[in-house]
N, C-alpha and C positions, 0 to 999 in steps of 0.2 A: 731292733725292729720287730722282734717277735712278741706276741702277746700270748699269755698262758690261759689255757682252757682246762676245765675239770670235767672228765668223762668217767663217772662211776669210780672215783679213786685214782684215775690216771690224769696226769697233766700232759696236754698236747699243745704244741706251739707251731704255727705255720703262718707267720705274718700278721694275723689278727684273730680275734675270737671267732670260733666256729662252734655253733650249737645246733641242735636238732638232729642228732645222730639217729640212724635207722635202727630197726629191730635186729636182733641177732648179733652177728659179728660186725660191729660198727667200724672196727679197725683191724686190718690184717697186714702183717709185714712179711713179705716173701724174701728170704735171705738166700743168696746163691751159695753153692758149695764152696768150701774153703780149699778143696784140693781137686785136681784132675788125676784120674787113674788111667794108666796105659798098661795093657798086657801084651807082651810080645808073643810071637808064634811058638816060642819054647816055654811059655808060661811065666816068664819073668815079669814081675809086677813092679811098676815104677809109679811113685806119687810125686806130684809137683804142686806147690802152693799156687793158687790162681792169682793172688794179689788183688782180687776183686772186693773192694770195700763198699760196694753199692748195695742197694736193696730197693724193692718195689713196695709201695704203700697202697693199699686199697682202703679208701675212706668212704663209708656208706652214710649218706645223709638222707633224711626224709625230704620229699619233694617240696615241702613248705619251709625248709630251712633256709635262712638268709645266707648261710654259708655257700649255697649254690650260686647265688648272685656274685659273691666275692670271688669264688674260684672261676666262674665264667668270665668275669671282668679281667682277672689276672691272666687267664688263658688268652683272651682276645688281645690284650696289650702285648703279650709275649709273641703271639703269632704275627701281629702287625710289625713289631720290632724286628723279628727275624726275616720277614719279607723285604725289609729295607736293608738286609745284609748284616744286621746285628747278631750277636751270639746268643741272644735270649738272656733273661735274668733269672737269678736263683734266690731262694729264701732258705734260711735255716729251718730244719725240722727237728722237733724234740718230742719224745714220749717218755714220761717218768711215771712209774707206778708209785703213787703216794702211800700205798699200803704194803709195799714189798720192795724188792731190790731190782726190778727191771728198769733199765735206762737205755734208750735208743736215741742216738743223735746223728744228724747229718749236717755238714756245713753247707751243702748245696742241694736243694730240692726244687724240682720243676714239674709242672703238670704235664703228664705224658699222654693222657687220654681223658676226654670228657665222657660223662655217662651216656648210655644209650637213652633215647627219649621214649617214654612210655606214658600213655594216658589210660586211666582205668577208673572204674567206679569204686575202687578201694585205694587207700593211700599206698603209695609206692616209695621205695628207696631209690636213690641215685648213687651209683658207685663211681667215684673219681679214682684215677690211677696217678700216683705221683712217683716219679723216679728220683732217688736220692743217691748222691755220690759222697765220697769221703766220710762214710758212715762208721759208727761204732755201735755194736750191739752187745749189751750185757744183760743176760737173762738170769737175774738173781732169784726169781721166784718169790713166793710168799713163805718164808721160813716159819716153822712152828717154834715158838719160844718155849722154854722149859715150863713156864707158868701155865701154858696152854695144853700141856700133855695130860692125858687122862691118867688118873691114879689107879 
């Protein structure tokens, strides 16, 4: 069901093509801590794996992007469905760096927050928040190949 989009060398999928990304950081992924740390009164430190494989996506679109209409429609349908007692529906979310090794996937993504509404005499970006569950994050970076090393 996902469609693939290219954003400056990154492939992004979330249900259908989204274009018209805003200036600056068009995509931000907030990853929760892998561990919880507890320190006892005697200074003993204990670590526990959280088991949290979720993450939050912030997707910044220009106000003229048709992606805003798609996400608004999806959000409205989801809210209407949940008001009727349904669990909401989820879409897979994927980010793939086509120029490097970053791969971020989630089996279930849902719109958590619509952007704040602003009108201005200059173009504005609108930031959508998407919550993703059952995620995998692999940040492989952009490795330098031996042929690219300075001599």
